[in-house]
C-alpha positions as CSV (number, residue, x, y, z in Angstrom):
1,M,77.5,45.2,157.7
2,P,78.2,48.8,158.9
3,F,75.0,50.5,160.6
4,T,74.6,54.0,162.2
5,D,73.0,53.5,165.4
6,P,70.6,55.5,167.5
7,G,73.0,57.8,169.5
8,G,73.6,58.7,165.2
9,V,77.4,56.9,165.8
10,Y,78.8,55.4,162.0
11,R,79.9,52.0,162.7
12,S,82.3,49.3,161.0
13,D,84.5,46.6,161.7
14,T,87.3,48.6,162.1
15,E,86.0,51.9,163.1
16,A,83.0,54.3,164.8
17,W,82.6,58.3,163.5
18,K,79.8,60.9,164.0
19,V,77.5,60.6,161.4
20,D,76.4,64.4,161.2
21,Q,79.1,65.8,162.0
22,L,82.4,67.2,160.7
23,V,85.8,69.1,162.1
24,V,87.3,72.0,159.6
25,D,90.9,73.8,159.8
26,R,90.0,77.5,161.2
27,R,91.9,79.3,158.7
28,Y,89.6,78.5,156.5
29,Q,86.6,77.7,157.8
30,T,84.3,80.0,155.4
31,L,86.2,79.2,152.6
32,V,85.0,75.7,152.9
33,L,81.5,76.6,154.1
34,N,80.8,78.5,151.7
35,R,81.8,75.6,149.1
36,L,79.3,73.6,151.3
37,T,76.9,76.0,150.1
38,D,77.6,76.2,146.5
39,L,77.6,72.1,146.0
40,T,74.0,71.7,148.1
41,G,72.5,74.4,149.2
42,H,73.2,74.5,152.5
43,T,74.9,75.1,155.3
44,W,76.0,73.9,159.2
45,E,75.4,74.9,162.9
46,E,78.8,75.2,164.2
47,I,79.0,73.2,168.0
48,D,82.8,74.2,168.9
49,T,85.4,75.4,168.6
50,S,89.3,75.4,169.9
51,P,91.5,78.1,169.6
52,E,95.0,75.2,170.0
53,L,94.0,73.0,167.6
54,G,93.0,75.4,165.6
55,L,90.3,73.7,165.0
56,T,86.4,74.0,164.1
57,L,83.6,71.1,164.6
58,C,80.2,71.7,162.8
59,E,76.9,69.3,163.2
60,L,75.3,69.3,159.2
61,P,71.6,69.3,160.1
62,D,70.4,68.9,156.7
63,L,72.8,66.1,155.6
64,A,69.7,63.4,154.1
65,A,69.0,66.7,151.4
66,I,72.8,67.5,151.0
67,E,73.2,63.4,150.4
68,Q,71.2,64.0,147.3
69,A,72.2,66.9,146.3
70,L,75.5,65.2,145.7
71,V,74.4,61.7,144.6
72,G,74.3,62.5,140.6
73,G,77.3,64.5,140.5
74,F,80.1,62.4,142.6
75,L,78.3,59.0,143.4
76,E,80.4,57.0,141.1
77,G,83.8,58.9,141.7
78,V,83.0,58.0,146.0
79,R,82.8,54.5,145.0
80,R,85.9,54.4,143.0
81,S,88.0,55.7,144.8
82,R,86.9,53.6,147.4
83,Q,88.5,50.5,146.0
84,G,90.4,48.3,148.0
85,E,89.4,49.5,150.7
86,Y,85.6,48.7,151.8
87,D,83.5,46.2,150.8
88,P,81.6,47.0,147.2
89,A,78.4,45.7,149.0
90,D,78.5,48.6,151.6
91,P,76.4,51.7,151.5
92,I,78.8,54.8,151.0
93,P,77.5,57.3,154.3
94,A,76.9,60.9,153.7
95,L,79.3,61.9,155.7
96,D,81.5,60.2,152.5
97,L,79.7,61.8,149.5
98,L,80.3,64.6,151.2
99,L,84.4,64.6,151.8
100,Y,85.0,63.6,148.8
101,A,83.3,65.7,146.7
102,L,83.8,68.8,148.6
103,R,88.4,67.4,148.5
104,T,87.5,66.8,144.9
105,S,86.1,70.7,144.4
106,F,88.9,72.3,145.7
107,E,91.6,69.9,144.7
108,E,90.6,70.2,140.6
109,R,90.6,74.1,141.3
110,Y,93.8,74.4,143.1
111,D,95.9,71.6,141.9
112,G,95.9,69.0,144.4
113,W,95.0,70.9,147.2
114,S,92.5,70.9,149.7
115,P,91.9,72.2,153.6
116,P,92.2,70.1,156.6
117,M,88.9,68.6,157.8
118,A,87.7,65.1,159.0
119,K,85.1,62.9,160.8
120,N,84.7,62.6,164.3
121,R,85.5,59.7,164.7
122,L,84.9,57.8,168.6
123,L,88.0,56.4,169.9
124,D,88.5,53.0,171.4
125,G,87.9,52.1,174.4
126,V,90.8,50.9,177.7
127,Q,88.7,48.0,178.3
128,G,86.1,45.6,176.0
129,S,86.8,48.2,173.1
130,P,86.0,46.6,169.7
131,Y,89.0,47.1,168.2
132,T,91.7,46.7,169.8
133,G,91.5,45.6,173.0
134,G,93.0,48.0,176.1
135,G,93.0,46.9,179.1
136,R,91.3,43.0,178.5
137,P,88.8,41.5,180.2
138,D,89.9,38.2,180.4
139,E,92.5,38.7,181.6
140,L,91.3,40.9,185.0
141,A,91.5,39.5,188.5
142,P,91.4,39.9,192.2
143,A,94.5,40.9,194.3
144,V,95.2,40.8,197.5
145,Q,98.1,43.9,197.6
146,A,99.6,46.4,195.7
147,D,102.8,47.3,196.3
148,L,103.1,51.2,195.8
149,A,106.3,52.7,197.5
150,R,105.7,55.9,199.8
151,M,106.1,59.3,199.0
152,T,109.6,61.0,200.4
153,A,108.7,64.4,199.4
154,P,104.9,65.3,199.0
155,G,103.7,67.6,196.9
156,V,106.6,68.5,194.9
157,G,107.8,65.4,192.3
158,P,106.9,65.9,189.0
159,H,103.6,66.9,187.9
160,V,102.2,63.8,185.7
161,G,99.2,63.8,183.8
162,I,96.8,60.8,183.0
163,L,94.0,61.4,180.6
164,D,91.8,58.2,181.3
165,S,88.2,56.9,182.8
166,K,87.4,58.7,186.7
167,I,89.3,57.7,189.2
168,V,88.8,55.7,192.2
169,P,89.2,57.9,195.7
170,H,91.6,54.3,197.5
171,P,93.5,54.6,200.4
172,D,96.9,54.2,198.7
173,L,96.5,57.4,196.3
174,E,94.8,59.8,198.7
175,G,97.7,63.1,198.6
176,R,98.7,62.2,195.9
177,F,96.3,63.4,192.5
178,L,94.9,66.6,191.7
179,A,90.8,65.8,190.5
180,S,88.4,68.1,190.1
181,A,84.8,66.7,191.2
182,K,83.4,65.3,187.3
183,D,86.8,63.5,187.4
184,I,86.2,60.9,190.4
185,Y,84.5,58.2,190.6
186,T,81.5,58.2,192.8
187,G,79.9,55.6,191.9
188,A,78.1,52.6,194.0
189,A,78.3,48.6,193.1
190,P,78.0,46.7,191.3
191,H,80.8,49.0,189.3
192,P,81.4,49.3,185.7
193,S,85.3,47.2,185.4
194,P,86.5,50.1,182.9
195,V,86.2,52.3,185.5
196,G,88.1,51.3,187.2
197,H,91.5,51.9,184.2
198,A,92.6,55.3,185.5
199,T,92.7,53.9,189.2
200,F,94.9,50.9,188.2
201,V,97.3,52.5,185.5
202,A,97.7,55.5,188.7
203,G,98.4,52.8,191.0
204,V,101.0,51.3,188.2
205,I,102.8,55.0,187.7
206,L,102.9,55.1,191.4
207,K,105.2,52.4,191.3
208,H,107.6,53.5,189.4
209,A,108.2,57.4,190.7
210,P,106.4,57.4,194.6
211,D,107.1,61.6,194.6
212,A,104.9,61.6,191.4
213,V,101.9,64.1,191.3
214,L,98.9,62.7,189.3
215,V,96.8,65.1,187.3
216,M,93.2,63.5,186.1
217,R,91.0,64.1,183.0
218,S,88.5,61.9,182.9
219,I,87.5,61.8,178.9
220,L,86.1,58.0,179.6
221,D,82.3,57.1,179.7
222,N,81.8,54.5,182.9
223,R,82.1,52.0,180.8
224,G,85.1,52.8,178.8
225,V,84.3,53.7,175.5
226,E,82.0,56.1,173.9
227,V,84.7,58.8,173.8
228,S,85.0,61.6,170.0
229,S,87.8,62.4,169.2
230,W,87.1,65.8,169.2
231,A,86.5,65.4,173.3
232,V,89.4,63.8,173.7
233,A,91.7,66.0,171.8
234,K,89.8,69.3,173.1
235,A,90.7,66.9,176.7
236,M,94.7,66.7,175.4
237,V,95.4,70.5,174.7
238,G,94.6,71.3,178.5
239,F,97.8,70.1,179.9
240,L,99.3,72.7,177.9
241,K,97.8,75.0,181.2
242,T,99.8,73.1,183.5
243,D,102.4,71.7,184.9
244,V,102.8,68.3,183.3
245,R,105.4,67.6,181.2
246,V,104.9,63.8,180.9
247,L,101.1,62.2,179.2
248,N,99.3,58.9,179.8
249,L,97.2,58.6,176.6
250,S,96.5,54.3,177.5
251,F,93.8,54.8,174.5
252,G,93.3,54.6,171.0
253,C,91.5,53.5,167.7
254,T,92.2,52.3,164.6
255,T,90.7,53.7,161.6
256,H,89.7,52.2,157.9
257,D,92.4,54.1,156.1
258,N,95.4,53.3,158.8
259,R,95.7,56.7,158.9
260,P,95.3,58.6,162.5
261,P,92.7,60.9,162.8
262,T,92.9,64.8,161.9
263,V,91.7,65.8,165.5
264,L,94.0,64.2,167.3
265,E,97.4,64.4,164.9
266,R,96.5,67.7,165.6
267,A,95.9,67.5,169.4
268,V,99.6,65.1,168.6
269,Q,100.5,68.4,166.7
270,R,100.1,70.7,169.7
271,L,101.5,69.0,172.3
272,S,104.6,66.9,171.4
273,P,106.3,70.6,171.9
274,A,105.9,71.2,175.3
275,I,105.2,67.6,176.5
276,V,105.9,63.8,176.0
277,L,103.6,61.8,174.7
278,V,103.1,57.8,175.4
279,A,99.9,55.9,174.4
280,A,99.5,52.5,174.6
281,A,100.8,50.6,171.0
282,G,96.9,47.7,172.0
283,N,96.4,44.7,172.4
284,H,95.4,43.3,168.6
285,G,99.0,40.9,168.2
286,R,97.4,38.0,168.7
287,P,94.9,36.8,165.8
288,T,91.2,35.9,166.9
289,P,88.5,35.0,164.5
290,R,86.8,38.3,165.8
291,R,89.8,40.2,165.0
292,R,90.0,39.0,161.8
293,A,85.8,39.6,161.4
294,A,87.0,42.7,161.8
295,R,89.4,43.5,159.0
296,I,92.1,44.0,162.4
297,T,94.9,42.6,161.8
298,E,98.3,41.8,164.0
299,V,100.3,44.7,162.4
300,T,96.8,47.6,162.2
301,P,98.1,50.7,163.2
302,V,96.5,51.7,166.8
303,W,95.9,56.3,167.2
304,P,98.1,58.1,169.0
305,A,100.4,55.4,169.6
306,A,101.7,54.9,166.0
307,C,102.1,59.2,165.8
308,A,105.7,60.0,164.7
309,D,105.6,62.0,167.9
310,V,104.4,59.8,170.4
311,V,106.1,57.5,172.8
312,A,104.3,53.7,172.1
313,V,105.5,51.3,174.6
314,G,104.2,47.5,174.0
315,A,104.0,44.9,176.6
316,R,106.9,42.4,177.8
317,G,106.8,39.0,176.1
318,A,103.2,38.7,175.6
319,E,101.4,37.8,173.0
320,F,98.9,40.4,172.8
321,S,101.6,43.3,172.0
322,P,102.1,44.1,168.4
323,K,105.5,43.3,166.7
324,V,105.4,47.2,165.3
325,P,108.3,49.0,164.1
326,W,106.1,52.0,165.4
327,V,106.7,50.8,169.5
328,N,109.2,51.9,170.7
329,V,109.4,50.4,174.3
330,L,108.9,47.5,175.8
331,A,107.5,47.3,179.8
332,D,105.8,45.0,181.8
333,G,102.4,44.3,180.8
334,L,101.4,41.7,181.8
335,A,100.1,39.9,185.3
336,V,100.4,43.4,186.4
337,T,98.9,44.3,190.1
338,S,97.9,47.9,190.8
339,T,94.7,49.5,193.1
340,Y,91.8,49.0,191.7
341,L,87.6,48.9,192.6
342,T,86.0,47.8,195.7
343,G,82.7,45.9,195.9
344,E,80.7,43.9,193.3
345,V,82.4,44.5,189.6
346,D,80.4,43.4,186.6
347,V,83.2,42.5,183.6
348,V,82.2,44.4,180.6
349,E,83.1,44.1,177.1
350,R,81.7,46.2,174.7
351,L,80.8,44.4,171.3
352,L,81.4,45.6,168.0
353,N,77.7,47.1,167.8
354,G,78.2,49.5,170.6
355,E,76.4,47.2,173.0
356,V,77.8,46.5,176.3
357,A,78.4,42.8,177.5
358,V,78.8,41.3,181.0
359,Q,80.8,39.0,180.7
360,D,81.5,37.5,184.6
361,K,80.7,39.4,188.1
362,L,84.2,39.5,190.5
363,Q,84.6,40.8,194.7
364,F,87.8,43.2,194.3
365,N,89.3,44.5,197.9
366,G,91.4,47.8,196.4
367,Y,93.7,45.4,194.2
368,A,93.7,44.2,190.8
369,I,95.5,42.1,188.4
370,W,95.3,42.7,184.8
371,S,97.3,42.5,182.0
372,G,97.3,45.0,178.2
373,T,99.9,47.3,176.9
374,S,97.8,50.0,178.7
375,F,99.9,48.7,182.1
376,A,103.3,48.9,180.1
377,C,102.4,52.3,179.3
378,A,101.2,53.7,182.6
379,A,105.5,51.7,183.4
380,V,106.9,53.7,180.9
381,V,105.1,56.9,182.0
382,G,106.7,57.0,185.5
383,E,109.9,55.6,184.2
384,I,110.2,58.2,182.5
385,A,108.9,60.8,185.5
386,A,111.5,59.4,188.0
387,R,114.8,59.6,185.5
388,A,113.8,63.4,185.1
389,V,113.9,63.2,188.2
390,A,116.6,61.6,189.4
391,Q,119.6,62.8,186.9
392,N,117.5,66.0,186.8
393,I,116.8,66.2,183.4
394,S,113.9,67.6,181.8
395,A,110.6,65.1,181.1
396,R,112.6,64.8,177.1
397,A,115.6,64.5,178.2
398,A,114.4,61.6,180.2
399,A,111.6,60.2,177.1
400,D,114.8,60.4,174.3
401,L,117.0,57.8,177.1
402,I,115.0,55.4,177.2
403,V,114.2,55.4,173.7
404,A,117.4,54.6,173.6
405,E,118.8,52.2,176.2
406,S,115.2,50.4,175.0
407,A,115.8,49.8,171.1
408,D,118.0,46.6,171.3
409,E,115.7,45.2,173.1
410,V,112.4,46.2,170.5
411,L,114.4,44.9,167.8
412,A,115.0,41.7,169.2
413,E,111.5,41.3,170.7
414,L,109.7,42.5,167.5
415,S,112.4,41.1,165.0
416,L,112.5,43.9,162.7
């Protein structure tokens, strides 16, 4: 049964979003606000705006009153619109009622047109996520060492972006990444396992592209989750101001209607002409009782990987890697060894109710063995960067070559 947690997040078996926040296109912000006032007598408060995304994030402080103003005229209509997608017994969230009322009023007046507006959805964490998984906690184990090739031309290699958890200082990564103080993890043990995810991803990329300069940005909390699509999208477009030409996105989310979150889709549209976006396809290819209960199937799209302008990466030969047509490339994602945390680590998993459970406690010495499409994604990012340098071509041209060369393998393994 869906519920709203104490933090104001609506959680169902397939998605999570802020109950009182609305994202609107900046071009139509006044138009939508006027319609909101006409329909309900209430207004919103602007929280943030992004010229790069062309979107504004708004808060609805009077949501309960807005709901009461709309129930009489729109409740039955929104019930009908949800048939086949939602459990009829589930209560209709106030934000769904408002979005239906706004869209319907515009569509009736303008022959089916309505301005872009959407929820501020949460993205899953990189590990132990409620819906699709990331780096899978049951696959995490200590390792003796990871073999990272050393730099041949320090500081002059291609700039590769990583949008992930904070990075952990590590001797193998010294001098090989750029990060602000807020993007570096300095916590004491026991460390939550997801905080080592970016460090693991960084090591994988450097295995394939040893001269790469990693540009780190953290958007996941230390336990790997609780990040809004708004925060992710703003961080994504922030890379437009850097020298990054390929960006690693080892996270994702599902939605109840299987459509991409508006904010995330807009970020992809803004970034993709300038930066190659590479994303993990998810780890939901193996049916489990939990995923069946959550109505996540082996072919449910994960965003941003399933967006048209993103290179989606699956894990070669891995049962957990989804066999879906939007996967473009396969790479090693089983029992990968890379850089990680040092000391005692709490192996944690995010539950469907939003809570974090400690599954195990393990001791690490700076390296780990891990499985997931997150790390297959990192391998492809490294290959793109290395190919671009070796052949003196753009990152886009390198990505296109790798996708083309992978076509037969993808078709064979995915049985498409």
